[in-house]
N, C-alpha and C positions, 0 to 999 in steps of 0.2 A: 178568183180575186181580181179586182181591177188593178191592184198595185203591179201585178206582173205585166199586164197588158200595157199599162201606162209607161212603166220603166222600159219595157222592150221597145215601145215606140220611140222613147227618148233616145235609147241607144242607136236605133236605126237612123233617126234624124241627125244625131251628132256625127255618126260615121258618114252619112251623106254630105254633111257640111264639110267634114275633113277632106273627103275625096274631091269635092268641088274646088276647095281651096288649093289642094295639091295640083289639080288639073290646070287651074288658072296660073299657078306659079310655073308649071312646066311649059305652058304656052308662051309666057312672057316673064322670065325670072326677075327682071328688074323693075317691072311696072309698079308693084306695091309690095315689096318684099316684107317690110315690117308689118303692114296690115294683114297680110296673108299668114305670117308667122303667128300673130296674135290670134287670128281666126282658128288656126289649127290647134293652138294651145287651149283656146276656149272650148273647142270641140272635144279635145282630149279630156278636159276637166268634166265636161258634161257626160261623157261616156263613163268615167269613173264614178260620178255621182249616181247615175242611173244603175250601174252595177251594184253599188252599195245599197240602193233601194231594193234591188232584186234579192240580194243576200239577206237583208233584214226581213223582207216579206217571207222569204223561204223559212227563216228561223222562226218567225211568228207562226206561220202555218204549221210547222213541225211541232212547236210548243202546244198549239191548240189541239192537234191530233193526239199528243201525249196526254193532255188533260182529259180528252174525251174517251180515251182508251181504258 
């Protein structure tokens, strides 16, 4: 199913965004603290949303297998 691949790519992209923001903050903590905090919060929300998609797709796939069995 494409939902799994798309959600997994979304999780990967969001974790990369989070790591990049954390690295920028570590290099220069006072440069854009508020902006980087918002970026990390946004990345966290994106991870949670993509994990919810993964869970829903897994449940739907399981239900489909139950119907076919």
